[in-house]
N, C-alpha and C positions, 0 to 999 in steps of 0.2 A: 834711519830707523831700520832695524833688522830683527828678524825673528830668532829668538834663542831656541836651541834644540837640546837643552840639557835636562828637560823635565823628565822625571821617572815615569814609566808606564803605569797605567791604572792597576789597582790591586786585582788579583785574579778573582773571578766570580765563582760561586759554587752552585752545583745542582742540588735541589732539595725535593724530596718526596713528602707529601703531606696528606693527612687524613683529618677531616673535620666535619662539622655540622653547620648547615646554613640557618637562616632565620626561621625557616619553616620546619626545622627539625629533620631535614633530609641529609643523610650521610653522603659525603662527597670525598673523592680522592683526586690527586693530581700532582703535577710537578711544576716547579718554577726555578728561576735562576736569580740569585741575589748575592751581594757581596758578603753577607754574614747572616746569622740567625735572626738578629733583631730586625734587620731590614726585611727579611722574609716574613716574619710575623706581622710587621707593619703593613706589608703589601696584602696579606691575607685578611688582616683586620679591616682594611679599607673596603674589602668586598663583603664585609659583614659575615665572616666565617668564624666559628668557634673551633680553635685548633685542638685536636685530640692528640695528634702525633706529627712531629716534624723532624725529619732525619736527613743529614747531608749524604750525598751520593757521589762525592768527588768533584774535581774541578769541572767547570762548564766549558764547552768548546768555544772557540773564538767566534764572536758575532759576525754574521754575514749580512751584507747590505748590498743594495743596488744603487747605481748612480741616481736613479729617479727618487729613491727614498731620501737621499741627502738633499736633493733639490726641493722636494716637498717639505722637508723639515725646515730648510732655510726660508722658504716662502712663509710658512706658518709662523715661525718664530719672529720674523720681521713684522708680520701683521699684528701679533700679540704685543710686541714692544711698541709699535706705532700706536696701539690702542691705549697705552699707558701702563701696562702690566709690567712689574719688575722682572728682571732676567731669570732669577732662580725660580719663582713661581711659574713663569712661562715654561721653563724647561720641565718642571714637575708635571704641569698640566699636559704637555705634549707626550711625556713618557707614559702617562696613564691613558691617553686618548688614542695612541697610535697602534693599538692592537694587542695581540697576545704577548705574554711575558717572555715567550720563547723566541720571538722575532728579534732580528738583530738591531734594528734602529731604536726601538724603545729601550733596549738595554744600554745602548750608547748614550741616548739622551738622559736616561736616569743617572748614568755615571757622570755626565756633564753637570747635572743638577747637584749631585753630591760634591763634586769638586768646587763648584761655585759657592755652595754653602760652607765648604771648608776653607774659603778664603782665597781660592785660586782665581786668577783672571780668566775671562772667557777664552781669549786667544791661547793662553797657556793650556787650558783644559782641552781645547781642540787639538793641540799638538800631540796629545797622548793617544790620539786615534788617527795616525797618518794614513791608514788605508781609506778612510772616509773623507778626511779633510786634508788636502794637500797644502804645500807651503804657500801657494798663492792665496788660497782661501784663508789661511791663518793670518797672513800678512795684511790682507784687506780688513779682516776683523780687528786686528790690532790697531790699524789706522782709524777705523770707525770708533773703537773704544776711546782712543786718545782725543779724537775730535768731538766726541759726544754725539756721533751721527750713526750709531750702530744700526737702527732700523733701516735707514736709507742705504747703507752699505749692504746689508743682508738682501734687501730688495734688488739691488743691482747685481749681486752675486747670483741670485735666483734667475734674474733675466738672462744673464750671460750663460748660465748652465742650461737653461731651457733652449736658448738659441743654438748653443753648441750641440745639444742632443738632437734637435730637429735637423740640423745640418748633417750630423753624422748619419742619421737615418736616411736622408736623401742620398748621400754619397754611397752608403751601403746598398741601398736599393738599386742605384744606377749601375754599380759595379757588379752586384750579385746577379742581376737578371741576365746579362749576356754570358757570364761565366756559367750559370746554371743551364742555359740553353745549349751552350757549347758542349758541356758535359753530357747533357741528354742526347745530343746528336751523336756524340762519340759512343755512348752506351747503345743507342739504337743500331748504329753501324756495326759495332762489335757483335751484337746479338744476331744480326743478319749474316755476318760472316761466319759465325760459329755454328748456327743452327739451320739457317735457311739455304745458304749457298751450297753446303754439301749435298742437299737433296737435288739441286740442279746438276751437280757434278755427276751423280749417278745416271741422270738422263742423258747428259752430254757424252758419257762414255759409250753409250749405245749408238751414237751417231756415226762413229768411225770416220769422221771428217775433221779437217783442220779448223780449230776454233779461232774466232777473231782475237786480235791482240788484247782489247779491253777485257774480254772474257777470261783469257789466260792469266792476265794480271790479277783479276779479282779472285780466281781460283787459287792462285799461288798465295795471295794475301789471306784467303780463308784458311788454307793449310797452315800457314805460319801462325795465324791467330789461334787455331785449334791446338797447335803444339806449344806455343809460348805464352798463351794468355794467363795461365795460372802462375808460372814463374814471373811474368811481368807484373802481375798484381802484387805478388809477394815483394818484389823489388821496390815497387812504388810505395807500398805501406812501410817497408823498412826505411826507405829514404825519407819519407815524410816524418816518421818517428825520430830519425836521427837529426833531421833539420830542426824539428821542434825542441828536442833536447838541447841541441847546440844553441838555439836562440835563447833558451831559458838560462843557460849556464854561462854563456860568453857575451860580454858587453861588446867586444869587437865584432862578433858575428851579428848582433842586433844592429849595430851602426851600419855595417856593410849591407845588411838586408834592407834597412830603412833607406839608405842612399840608392840602392838598386830600385826600390819601389818608386822613387822620385824620377827615375829615368825611363819608366815604362812608356810605351808609345801613346796610349790614350789616357790611362789613369795617372801617369806621372805628373803632367802639368796641373791636373785637377787637385791632386794631393799636395803638390807644392804650394799652390795658391791657398788651399785650405789651411795648411800649417802656418803659412805666413800671416793669414788673417787671425788665427788664434794667438800667435805670438804678439802681433801688433796690438790686438785688443787687450791682452793681458798686461803688456807693458804700459799702454796708454791708460788703462784703468788704475794701475799702481801710481803712475806719475800724477794723474788728476786727483788722486786721493791724498797726495802730499808726500809720497815716498821718494827719497832722493834716488837719482838714476843709478848710482853705484850700488845702493842697497836693494834696488828692485830686482836685480839679476839673481839674487839669492832665492827668489821665489819663482823663477821662470825655467828652472831646469827640467820640469816635466809639464810645461804648459801646452805643448803641441801634441803630445802622444807619439812623436816620431823621434827615434834615438839619434838620428843624424842632426836634426834641428836642436836636440838637447845638447849634443856635444858642441854645436856651433854657438849655442848660448854661453857655454863656459868659455869658449875661445873669445867671444865678443867681450865678456866681462873682463877677461885678462887684458885684452887690448885697451879697454877703457881705463883700466888701472895704470897702463903705461902712457896714458895721455892722448890716445887716438880719439877721433870723433866717432860718434855712433854710426853714421852712414858709411864711413870708411871701413869700420870694423864689420858691419853687415855685408859690405861688398866683398871683403876678404874671405868671408865664410863660405861663399859660393853656393848658397842655398836659397837666397831671397831673390824673387823676381825683380827686374829693374824698376817696374812700376811701383814697387814698395820702397826701394832704397832711395830713389830720386826725391820723392816728397819728404822723406826723413831728412835728407841733406838740406832742403830748403827750410824745413821747420827748425832745424838747429840754428840757422842764421837768424830767424825771426823770433825765436824764443817761445814758440807755440808747439813744442814737441808732443805734449800729451794730447792736445786736440787733433793734431795731424795724424797721430798714430791711430786714434779711434776712427777718424775719417777714412784712413787707408784701410783699416780692417773692415769697415762697412762697404767700401768699394770692392774689396776682395771677396767679401761675402756675396755681393751681387754677381760678381764674375763667376763664382762657384755655382751659384744658382743657374746662371745662363749656360754654363758648361754642362751642368747636370741635365738641363732641359734639352740641349743639343744632343747629348749622348743618348738620352731616353728616346728622342725622336728617330735616331739612327738605328736603334736596337731592332725595331720590327723588320725593316728591310734586310738588315744583316741576318736576322734569324731565318728569314725566308731563303736568302741566298745560301747560307750554310746548310740548312736542312735539305734544300733542293739539290745542292751539289752532291752531298754525301749519299742520301737515299736515292735520289733520281739517277745518279751515276751508277749505283749498284743495280738498280732495276733495269736500266738500259743495257748494261753489260751482260746481265743474265738472260735477257730476252733477245739479244742480238742474234745468237745462233739459231733460235727458233724462227725468227723472222727470215733469216737467210735460207733456212731449210724450206720454209713455205714458198719463197720465191723460186727455189729450184724445182719444187714439186709443181 
């Protein structure tokens, strides 16, 4: 079973300005987004407004949503379907209940409701919004539709998305804290070199004596920072902009950067385990839902969020089509840890690949949590050492000549 990708995009929505009167006779004005005039009138009529004027103001901007919006929608829709409400009324109810008409998710849910009412399958309607619903999401929904288990599939998708979001937040916090502290230490050191050290230099010039080597080094560093700080900042900003532009434009650059991130001293093993866990869970979920192994790889090309793993997924699929075993293809990709590949090889022999992949993903998730805890516990002493070394070294170097002068006196 594979997802088709030939469905046309949804019809462009329009922006409307309206003027009307509510049930109490109060005049009101506002704006809304709808696919056509009749839909706009129906939306205003549901709010018990008498329309005096309704005018189109051009095409509406593309709806913007957050990952949490999609997760909440998935959870709510699964709950409504489990309660026995049909799909189209459930979507219409969510479109009306999720907030302002100008928000992104209600617009998308409303479009899904219109597509379902027009005879389109739910999985096909989801494919018309690839920014919100990726191939894995659509594949699982298609499987749930075919098996008549859509509420259970949606609940499972919501669980996986919530778990992944919580894990991303932990990894982001674990990696952001030491980087932020390091940048703060560099900023404090730069400020001392540019503004504080020159004041001491004026004092030292009146000593007329040979300064200690640490003090001479700090003074030379201060002079260099004062002279080259602005050009250095310009170069850093320009290089960052160039790298960002290159990563957006070049697939090869994204793959190279993703591979480099997996080889970083501390973050690399953590990211590698995290990507392997996401990949294993996604594949195991598809297989347990009844998707054939060869078709499942069509939905895994962006399952990990890492371009190097995405390319490896394509290579693994090609090797499987040539008759290789999954474990051998994963080993040849050179991105999966051995503790992930070995259980897959055993599961292929026993015929329990889907269960083993989910178990491997759960084990990898626990390893990620343990590594995050270890990294977090090491951050505090690391911060003390870095700040103490930079700031303390500067202070000692600056006061060393004064101490020596006091000893002479």
